[in-house]
Structures are given as C-alpha cells and as structure tokens.
C-alpha positions in Angstrom: -24.1 46.6 234.6 -24.2 47.4 230.9 -22.0 45.5 228.4 -21.3 46.7 224.9 -20.3 44.1 222.4 -18.9 45.3 219.1 -18.3 42.8 216.4 -16.8 43.3 213.0 -18.5 41.1 210.5 -16.7 39.8 207.4 -19.1 39.8 204.5 -20.0 36.4 203.3 -17.3 35.0 201.0 -14.6 37.5 202.1 -11.3 36.5 203.6 -9.1 38.1 206.2 -5.3 37.5 206.2 -2.8 38.7 208.8 1.0 38.5 208.6 3.8 39.4 210.9 7.0 41.0 209.9 10.3 41.2 211.8 12.4 44.3 211.7 16.0 43.6 212.6 19.4 45.2 212.6 23.0 44.4 213.5 25.4 46.5 215.5 29.2 46.2 215.3 31.5 47.2 218.1 32.8 50.8 217.7 35.0 53.3 219.4 35.0 57.1 218.7 38.0 59.2 219.7 38.2 63.0 219.0 41.3 64.8 220.3 42.0 68.6 220.2 44.2 70.0 217.5 48.0 70.6 217.9 48.9 73.3 220.5 51.5 76.0 220.8 52.3 76.8 224.4 54.1 80.0 223.7 57.6 81.6 223.4 59.7 81.7 226.5 61.5 84.9 227.4 62.7 86.7 230.5 59.1 87.5 231.5 58.7 83.9 232.6 61.5 84.3 235.2 60.8 85.8 238.6 64.1 87.3 239.9 62.8 87.5 243.5 62.0 83.8 243.9 64.4 82.7 241.1 61.6 80.5 239.7 59.8 80.3 236.4 56.1 80.5 235.5 55.2 77.3 233.6 53.9 77.2 230.0 50.3 76.1 230.1 47.3 75.1 228.0 44.1 74.3 229.8 40.6 73.0 228.8 41.7 71.0 225.8 38.7 68.8 224.7 38.8 65.0 224.2 35.8 62.9 223.4 35.8 59.1 223.7 32.8 56.8 223.3 32.3 53.1 222.8 29.5 50.6 222.7 31.4 47.5 224.1 29.7 45.8 227.0 33.0 45.6 228.9 33.7 49.3 228.2 36.8 50.9 226.9 40.0 52.7 228.0 41.8 55.8 226.9 45.6 56.0 227.3 48.3 58.5 226.4 52.1 58.4 226.0 54.8 60.4 224.4 56.0 58.9 221.1 58.3 61.6 219.8 60.0 64.8 221.0 62.1 67.6 219.7 64.7 69.5 221.7 67.5 71.9 220.6 70.9 70.3 220.0 72.4 72.2 223.0 69.9 70.8 225.5 72.0 69.8 228.5 69.8 67.0 230.0 69.2 63.4 229.1 66.6 63.0 226.3 63.9 62.0 226.7 64.0 61.4 230.5 65.1 64.8 231.8 63.0 66.6 229.2 59.8 64.6 229.6 59.8 64.9 233.4 59.1 68.6 232.9 56.2 68.0 230.6 53.0 67.3 232.6 49.3 66.6 231.9 46.1 66.2 233.9 42.4 65.8 233.5 40.9 69.1 234.4 40.7 69.4 238.2 43.1 66.6 238.8 46.7 66.5 239.9 49.5 67.1 237.3 51.7 64.2 236.5 54.7 63.7 234.2 54.3 61.9 231.0 56.7 59.3 229.7 57.0 56.7 226.9 54.8 54.1 228.6 51.0 54.2 228.3 49.2 56.0 231.1 45.4 55.5 231.6 43.6 58.8 231.1 40.0 57.4 231.5 38.3 54.0 231.7 34.7 52.7 231.7 33.5 49.2 232.5 30.4 49.5 230.3 29.3 51.3 227.1 30.0 55.0 227.7 30.5 58.5 226.3 33.0 60.8 228.0 33.7 64.5 227.3 37.1 65.1 228.9 39.1 68.2 229.4 42.9 67.9 229.5 45.5 70.4 230.7 49.2 70.5 229.8 52.1 72.4 231.3 55.8 72.5 230.8 58.0 73.4 233.8 60.7 75.8 232.7 64.2 76.1 234.2 67.5 77.6 233.2 68.5 74.5 231.2 65.8 75.2 228.6 68.2 76.6 226.1 67.1 78.6 223.0 65.5 76.6 220.3 62.3 74.7 219.4 60.7 72.1 221.7 57.9 69.7 221.0 56.3 66.6 222.4 54.1 64.3 220.2 51.4 62.5 222.2 49.6 59.3 221.2 46.1 58.9 222.5 44.7 55.4 222.1 41.1 54.3 222.8 40.7 50.5 223.1 38.2 47.9 224.2 39.3 44.6 225.9 
C-alpha cells in the first residue's frame, strides 16, 4: 500500500490567518395576485334566442388567467365576491339577488356556480404555493334582460391566515 503525504510548509516567520464570514438575509411574508383585465361579454340581440327551444345562448368568457402566489408557511386563500353591479333602470327583477343569480363563474373544468355578495373560496393552499388559475364567466340570458348596460364588479382577495 502506497501513501502519499502532502504538506504545505509555512516559511519560517510567516503567519497564516483564517476567518469565517456569515452571509445572511431576511424574508418577509408576501402575496402576489394578478387578475385578468376587465372583460366585455358581448352585445345581446335576437341571435342569442333559439325560437325552437325558446331558450337563450349564454354570454361567456373562458380561460381568463389569474396568478396567486405566497410564501406563508400556512399557505394562502383566494376569494371572490361581487361588490358592485349595474343594471338598466327598467330591469324587472330584484337587484342584486335576481340579477346575480344569472352571473356565474367557475375554475376551468369545474362546475359553474352563481356569485353573490359574500366571499367564495376560489383556491386555497396549506403551504407556500404558486397557482396559475383559469376562470370562466357566463351570464344566463332570459327575456327579462331588458335593453341597457349591465356590469358586475368582482373583488378578488388573496390572504394568508
């Protein structure tokens, strides 16, 4: 068995010093929320009505991107709710109840559900996470949708416990 011994000699009278350094940083808790721009679902006319079935095609917008991310150990939650609406003066239903029941949303691939004035959970994680979501919207038309301008303002909120 052959051993090789290598030694570094310090010349007589020379010194050798060593020092350690610590590299450190801080992290604050953060949340990122990016939501698609405002949408226009279209202009309703007689083409949306099917005389044979006496039903309407809905107004729809699909694949609207939302990004939510957080670094909190306990995760974060994304909620949505309607905070404002616009209906024409001659709208015959109760506002917002009759109006909002026809406005629906879903995560892409999920089941549509009506949106109201209370927070609804869109997405939740129980640890730090990044989620790229796709949201679909639709408005169910009927003969009571009188001429005029309609709108729903949604509030998306990302929060950590």
